[in-house]
N, C-alpha and C positions, 0 to 999 in steps of 0.2 A: 493369058488369063491367070489372075491371082487366085490361088486356092486358099480361101479365107476360113474354111471349115476344118482343115486337116488337124489343127491343134485344139479344136473346140472341146470344152468339158463334156458336152452332151454327146452320148453315143448316137443319138438320132441325127444330129448335125454331121457327125463324122461319117455316118453311113451315106451321106449325100456329097461327101468331099470330092469324090471322083466323077460326079456328074459333069457333063459338058456345060451345064448351066453355070453362069458366073454368079454364084450365090454370095450374098452378104449375110453375116449374122445380124442379130437384132442390135440396133444402135443408130446413132445419128448419121453415121457416114453414108448409109444407104439413101437417106432422104436428101442429104447434101448433093449426092451424085445425081439423084433424080431431078433436083431443081436445076443443076447445071446443064443437064441434057434435055430438060423439058419433056420428060417421059413419066408415065405413071409407075407406081410401085406395085408389084405382086408380093403380098405378105402370105406365105404358105406355112400353115401351122399344123403340126402333128406331134407324134411321140413314137418312141422306139418300138413299142409292142403293138402298134396300130396296124392291123392287117391291110386295110385299104390304102394306108400311107405307103406300105411296101409295094403294093400293086401299082399305084400311080408313079412311084419312083422308077419302077422297072419299065412301065409302059411309056411314060411321057418324059420324065426328067432325065432319063438316060438316052433319049432319042436325040441324035445329033441335029436333026432338022428342026425339031421343036425347040431345042436349046438355042440354036442359031437365031430363031425368030424371037425368042424371049430376050436374048442378049441384045438384039438390035432395037427392040421396041419397049423394053421394060428394065427397071432395076428390080432384081428378085431377092427377096429376103426369106430365109428359112428360120423358123422359130420352133423350139421345143416347148410345147405348152406346159410341160411339167417344170421346166426351168424358169419359165416366165408366165405363171398363171394369170398375172394381172394383164399382160398383153393379150393373152388368149381371151380373157373375160371381156376386155374392151372391144376386141374385134368380133367376138361372138355377138355382143349387143348390137354393134353396127351392122353385122351381116343379117341379123334378124329382120332388118328393114327390107331385105331383098329376097329372102328365101326362107321357107319353113323346113323343119326337120333337119336342123343343123347337126353336124358331127365333124369327124376328122377323117381325112385331111380337110382343113378349112382353108380355102383359097379366097383371099379378099383383095380386090383391086382398089387402090387408094391413090389420092393425089400426092404430090410431093410434100404437102403439108399434113399428110396422114389421114385425110378424110375419105371414108369409104364411099364408092359409087357403084360397085358391083361385087357380088360374092357367090360362092358355091362351095360344094364339098368335092367329092370325087368326080373328076371328068374323065371319061374313057378316051382312048386315042381315036376311036371311030364312033360316030354317033350311034347310040342304042336307044330305041324307042324315044322317050321324052328326055333322054340325057344327051345334050350336044357334045360334040367332040371337043377336046381341049384346044386343038388348033383352031377350030371354029370359034370358040369363045375368045381366044387371044386375038383373032382377026377382028371380031366384032368390037372388042374393047378398044383396040387400036384405032379402028375407024371412028368410033364415037369420040375418042380423045382428040383426034386430029381434025374432025369436021364439025363436031357439036360440043366444043369445049365449054362454052358458056352454060349450056344445058347440064352438062356433066358436073361442073363445079357447083352450080346452083343446087342441084339435087344432093350432092355430097355435103354442102353447107347446111342444108335443112336437116339431114340425118345427124350431123354433128351437134346442131343446136338442140335437137330433141334429146340427145344423150346428155348434153350439158344441163338442160332443164331438169332432167331426172336426177342428176347428181346434186344439183342445188336443192331440189325438193327434199331429197334424203338428208342432206346436211342440215337444212333448216328444221327438219323433224327431229334431229338429235336433241335440240334444246327442249322440245316439247316432251320427249320420251322420259326425261328425268322425273317429271311430275305425274305422268300418266302412262297410258299405253301398256297396261298389264293385262294378263289373261287369268281369269278365275276358273274355278272348277267346272262350271257349266260349259264354257267355251272349249275347254280341254276334253270334256266328255263328248261334245259334238264332233270334235276332231277324231276321237276314237270311233264314233259311230260312222263317220264318213269313211274311215279306213276299213271298217268292217264291211261296209257296202262295196268297197273295191275288191274284196277277196274273191278269188277264182274258186268257186265251190267244188270244181272237179279236180283241178291240178294244184290248187294252193297258190300262194303268192298273190300278187295284185294285178288286176287287169288281164289283158290278153297277151299278145306277143309284140315286141320282145319282152323278156322278163329279166329284171335286175334284182340283186339282193336287197336293195334299199335299206341298208343297215341302220341309218339314223332313224327312220320311221319305226323300224322294229325295236330299236332301243327305247323310244318313247312308249310304245305299246307295252313292252315287257315291264317297264317300271311304273306304269299307270295304276296306282293303288296297291301294288305288290300282293294282290290276292290272286291265287291260282285260278279261281273261277270267275274272275273279272273279265269283261269283254276284251280289254287290252292284252293282259298277259296270256289269256287262253289263245287269242289269235296269233300272238307272237310265237308261242310255243308250237302251235300247229304248223306255222310257216317254217320255223327253224327245223322242225323234225322232217318235214317234207323236203326242204332244200338239202338237208344233210344226207338224204338217201337218193338224191336226184342226180341226173347227169351233169348238173352244175358243179359238182364236187368230184375231184379225182380221188377215188377210193384208195389208191396206192400211196401217193405222196401226201394226200390230205388237203391240198389247197383248193380253193374255189376259183372257178373261172369268172370272167368279168360279167358276162350275161349270156342268156340263152336266146336263140333266135325264135324258138317255137314255144307255144303256150305250155306244153307239157315238160318244159325245161330241157328238151333235147336240142341237139345241134348248137352246143355252146360256142361262143367266140373264145378261143382258147388262151388268150392272154390272161395271166394271173397277176393281179395288182396288189401291191403291198397294202394300200389303204383298205381294200375290201377285206383281205384276210386278217388284218389287225383288228378291224372293227368286229368281224365275225367271231374272232377268238374271244373278244370281250363279251359278245352276246351269248355265245354258247357257254362260257364260263358262268355268267350270271344266270342263265337258264338252269344250269345244274344247281347253283346255289339256291335258287328259288324253288325248284321242283324236285330236286334229287333224282331226276331221271337219268339212267345210265347212258342213254343215247347222246344226251347233251355233253356229258363228260367225254365220251368216246370221240365225238366230232371235235370238241375243243382241243383235246390232246393231239389229235392228228393235225389240226391246223398249226398248233404250236411246234410240232416236229417239222412241218413243212417250212415254217418261218426260220427255224434254227438250222435245219439241214440243207435247205435249198436257197433260201433268200439271204441268209446272213453271210456277209463277205469276210474274208480273212482279217481285214482290219477292224472288224467289229460292227460297222454300219450295215444297214440292210439295203439291198438293191431295190429300186423303185418298182420293178416289174419283171416278169418273165415273158418271153416272146410267145406269140401264138403259133409261129411256124418253127419247124425243125427239119433236120435232114434225116430221113429214114431210108436206109438201103440206097443211099445216093440220090434220093429224090427229095426236093424241098416241098413239104406239104404242111398244111395247117391241121393240127390236131392228130397227126399220124402217130406221134410219140405216145399219146395218151391212150391209144387203142391197144398198146402192147402190154403184156404182163410184165411184172417186175423183172423177171430174169431176162426177158428180151430187151428191156430198156437199157440194161447195162451194156449192151452191144452197140447201142446207137449214141449219136451225139445229142444230148438233151437240148431243149430250146434255150437260146441264149438269154442271159440276164441283161437287163439294162442296169449297169452297175453304178448309175448315178444315185448318190445318197442325198435324199431330200430331208431337210430338218423336220418339217411338219409330219411327213408320212412316217419317218423313223420314230418320231415321238408317239404316234399312235401304236406302233409295235412295242415300244418301251412300256407304255401304260398297260397294254393287253398282256404282255408276257410277265410283267411284274405281278399283276393281280392273279393271273392263272397259276404262276409258280407258287404264290402264297396259298391260293385256294386248294390246289391239288398236292401241296407239300412236295413240290419238285424244285429244289434249289437251282438246278441247272437252267431252268427257264428264267429265274431271277438273275442268274449270272449272265445269261445272254442279253437281258435288258440292260444290265450294268455295262457290258462291253459296248453296246450301242451308245449309251449315254456318255461313256468315256470318249468314244470316237467323236461325238458331236462337241464335247467340251474341248477337245484338242484341236479340232479342225473347223468348227462352225461358230465358235464364240470368239469374236474379235476383242482386241485389247480395249477398245472404246465402249464395250458393252453391247454392241449391235451383233446381229447374227448374219451368217452366210446362208443363202438359200440352198445351194447345191455344191457337191464336190464329187470327184472321182479319184480314187487312189490318193486322197489327201490334197489334190489340186482343186482349188476353190473357184467357183464361178463368180463372174462379176455381176450376176443378176442379184438385185436387191431381195433380201428376205421379205416375205409378206407377213401380214398379221396372222395368218394361219400358222406360220412357223413359230411366232412368239407364243401364241395361245396353246398350240399343241405341245410344244416343247415344255412350257411351264407345267401343263397338266401331266405330262409324262414324268417329269422330274418329281412332282409332288407324289405321284403314285409310288415311285421308286423309293422315296423317302419314307413313306408309311410302311412299306413292306420290309425295307432293310434297316430302318431305324437310323439312317445316316442323314443328319440334319443339313449337311452341305447341299444336298439336292434341293431341299425345300428353300433354303436361303437363295440359291441361284434362281429358282422358279419365281420367288417373290420379287427379286430384283428385276427380272425380265418383265413381269407384269407392271411393276412400277414405271419402267421405261415407256411402256405403251400408254400409261395414264398421264405421264408428264408431258406427252406430246399433245394431249387434249387440253387446249387452253380455254375453251369456252364451256364445254360440258364434259362430264366424266364418262366419255365413250372411248373405247380402246382404238388406238391408231398406231400404225407402225412408226417407231421413233425416228426413223431416218427419212420419212416421207415416201412418196410414190415414185414409180419409175420415171426418170428424168425425161426420157423421150416422150412418153405418154403425157407427162405434165406439160411439156412445151406445146404439145399438139392439142391440149385441152380435152383429152380423151379419157381421163381417169377420175374416179371418185375416191376421196380419201377414206370413205366408209363403204365397204362392199358387204352387205349382209346376205348375199345370195348363197344358197347351199346347193350342192349337187349330190354326188355319191358319198360325200363325207362332210363333216361340219364346216361352216364358214370360219374365217378368222375371228369374226365377231363372236360367234357362239362358242368357239373353242376358248377364247379369252375369258368369256363370261363363266364358262365351266370351271376354269382354273381359279378365277377370282372367288367364286362361291366356295370352293374348297379352302382357299386361303382364309376366307372369312370364318369358316368353321374351325380352323386351326388356331386363329389368332383372336377372334372376336372383334377385329377391326372393321367397323361398319362401312368404311369407304369402299371396300371391295364389293360388298353386297350392293351398295348403291350404284357402283359402276356397272356391275353385271345387270342389274335391273334396267338401268338407263339404256344399255346396249341392246338388251333383248326387246325393249320397248320400241325400237326402230321398226321391228317387223311384227309387232303385236297385231296389227290389222291384216297382215298378209297371211300369217302362218295358219290360222284355223281353216281358212278356205283352201289351203294347198298343203295338206298334212304330209303328202309324200315328198314334197320339196323342202319342208321345214321341220323334219323330225327332230333334229338336235335342239332347235329353239323350243319346240313343244315339250320335250323332255325336261329342259332346264326350267321352264315355267312350272312344270309339275314339282320340281325340286324346290323352287322358290316358295311355292304355296304350302309345301309339306313341313311338318315339324322337323327340326334339326336333331338328328340322333348321332351320337359319337360314342364309339367303343374303343377304349384303350386297354390293351393287355400289357402289363408291366412285369417283367421277369427280373429276379435278383441278379446282380452282376456275378455273384459267387454263391450259388445255393448252399444253404447250411446243411451240414451232414445230420443225419438222423431225424430231420424234420420231415413230416409227412402231411400231405393235404388232408383235410377232414374226410372221413370215410364217405364214399359215394357209391351208390348202386350202379352207376353208369361207367362203362369202360372208355370214357373219353376225357379229354382235358379242356381247359379253357381255350387253348390254342385251336383245338379241333372245332370248337364252336365259333371262334373268330373267323375261321376259314370259310364258314358258311353263313356268317351273320350279314344281314342286309342293311345294317345301319349306313348312313351316308358317309361316315368316316369310320374306318376300321384300321387301327394301327397296332403294331406289335413292337415294343421297344424294351430295352433293358433300363434299369434305374439310371445309369449314367447317361444313356441316350435321352431319357426323359428330361434330365437336367440340362443337357445341351440344347434340346428343343426349347425349353423354357428360357434359357439365357438368350436364345436367338429371337425371342418375342412370340413364340408359338404357345400362347397361354393355356391351351387345352391340356398341356402336359405338366402344368405347374402342380407341385405337391403330389405327383403321381409316383408312388413308391410301392415296394413289396414288403410291407412291414413284418410279415410273418416268415419271410424267407422263401415264400412260395409265389408262383405266378398269381397276379392279382388283376381282377377285371374292374374297370370303371366304365359304367354305362351312363351317359349323359343325354339329357333331352333339353334342347334350347339352352345349352351351356349350364344347366343345373344337373349336378351329378348325384346319382344314388350312392348308397353306401358301398364301398368296395367289397368284392366277394372273391373267395378262393375256391369254392366248391362249384363245379359246373352246374349242378342242379339248382343253384341259387342265383344264377345269372338271370336277372329279370329282363323282359317279362317271362315268367316261368312257362306259360303256355307255348310261346314260340320256342323257348329252349327245349321243351319236351318234344316238340315236333322234330327239331334238329337232332336231338339225341336219338330219337327213334329211327331217323333216316341214316345217320352216319353208321357205316359198317354193315348196312343191310345188304343182302345178296342182290346182285344185279338181276333184274327180271326182264329188262327190255334191252335190245340192242338195235343198232342201225343196220339195216341190210343195204349195203351200198349198191348203187347201179353200176353195172359193168359196161364200159364203153364198147 
C-alpha cells in the first residue's frame, strides 16, 4: 500500500499517514482509480484541531478490519478543509441534501464522477442510539452501489443539478447586483433589531447552546451608528464583556476557544482558531477605541500576547490553530492543559499547533495586530504583523502574481488560493501600510485586488484570478462566486472590504462600484440572516455612511526649538489618532506621504507638516478641513473633547476572568 500522505503539507493529512486505510490526497488520481475499479469514493474531510476527527481516526480509520473493508470496496480521500475550503464548501452543500446538523468530520460518499449520494459526520465504531456504526454505513453504501446502482446515480445526479442551478442563479444575479441590490438604513436597523431579539438575556451571547463568538455579527453591531447608547454598539459591548470574562477565554494565555457546548459558556471545545482570535482582537481593540472601557483593552492585549507568544511561528507566519487535546501527566485529554495554573502548565506538553500557514487567516491576524499595535502604542505588535506579512511575501506570492493558499516551514501546498486569501491579504496589507507608512504594502494590496477584478469579464465582481479548483470544475461542483459566510468573512466580503478602503485612499470609483456590486449579490439574504452575514451588513453600513479620513503627517526631521501651540491637554495628535473612529486613520511622515501620492493614493497629496510639527488633516467625503497642529482644534471638537477626557483616565473597571 502506497503511503500518499507522509509528505503532505497538511499536518491533518500527515496524522493519518500511518492509518491502514489506503488514503489518497485531494486530486484527480482518486477519481481515476475509482472509475477503473468501478467503486464509490469516500471523501472524508476534517482539520487538525477537530476533536471528533481525532476520535474517528482512533476508533475507525486505525482499525485494520474497517480499513480492509474500505480498501476493498472504496477509494478513500482525506481532505484538510482548511487547505481546501472550496472542496469543503462544495461537499457541505451536497451533504446538506442528506443530513442536517453538518460538521466535521464530514464523510461524503460520491460516485467516481464526484456526485454525492450519501453523507454523514462522525460515525462511531459501534451503533449508539440514532447513530449507526461506521462499518454498518459502509456495508449499506456498498450494497446500494452494487445492487441499486441506477437509483443511486439518479439521486446523485439530481443533487448535482440542484447545486448547479444554485450556482447559475448566483452567477446570473451578479449582473443585476451592479445596478441594484443595496441595503439602506431601515433594512440594517431591522437586522440589528433581529440580533437584539436573539440575545440570551441571562448569559449573554446569541441563542442557546452551543454558543459561538460570531465575530462578524458583533463587528456589524459595534459599528452600527458608532453611538455607545445605540442598540447595536450597546449589544456588542455587553456581549464582548461577558465573553471576555467567560470560560470561552483562557485567562492565562488570553486566547479564545472555538465555541462553548453550554448556554452559560461552559464546557468549551478547546481548539483555539487563528481566525477567531484575530477577529476578536480587532473587536476588543475597537471596543476600547469606542468606549474607553479598560476591560476591552485588557482582553485585547491578552489576545495579542496569545497570538504573538503562542501562535506565531519562528518563520514569522501564524499557525492556523491549536489543538483541543494535550498530554497531561501522560494522559491525552481534551482541555486538561487549560485547567492548570500557569506554573503547572510549564511542566506539561502544551497542545500541539497546526503549523499550517494560511494566507487569509494570517492576513486577519496582520490586520488586527497592526491596528492594535497602533491603538495601544505597542510597536512590538506592529512588528509581529510585519513579520507575518514578510513571510507571506516570501513564500505565498508567486512570480506570476497569484497567491499560495497554504505552507508549512516554507513548503507550499498545491491547493489553489481562494478569493478569501486575496481579499483578506489585501485588507491586511492596507492596514499595515496605514500604520507603518510603508506604501509598498498598499501597492501590493491594490495589485492583488486588481487581479481579482481583471478575472471578472462580465460584471465588476471579485473572482480568484486563477479560477476554481480544477477537480471540482471538471465535476461541475463549484461556483466561481461563493458569498457564503461562516465564522469569518467570505472572500467576496473580504475583497469588498479591501476595495472600499482602496477607494478611500485613491478616490478611484471603480473600487467602490466593485464592492457594491459584490455586496449586492447577498443583499436579499443578509438582513434575514444577520448572524450568518455580519461582515456583509457591516460593509453596507460603511457604504451608506459618510467617508471620513484622518491623516497625521509628521516632519521627517523636526525643527529644533519649535513648539506646538500651547494646549491645556496633555495629549498629542498621535494620541487622538490612536482612538479616532474615522474610516481611514493613517500616520505618515512627509516623505511617506509623498511616496503614497506618487503611487496613486491621492488622499496623501499635498499632506505636509509646514510648521515643522505633526499636522492633522481630517477629511469628509474627500473634502478636507484646514490642517491643525493643536489637538484641541482637531474637529469635530465635541468628539475630540470626549477622547481627550478619556485618554489617560484611571482604569475603573477590569475583567474578572473565569477560572477553569
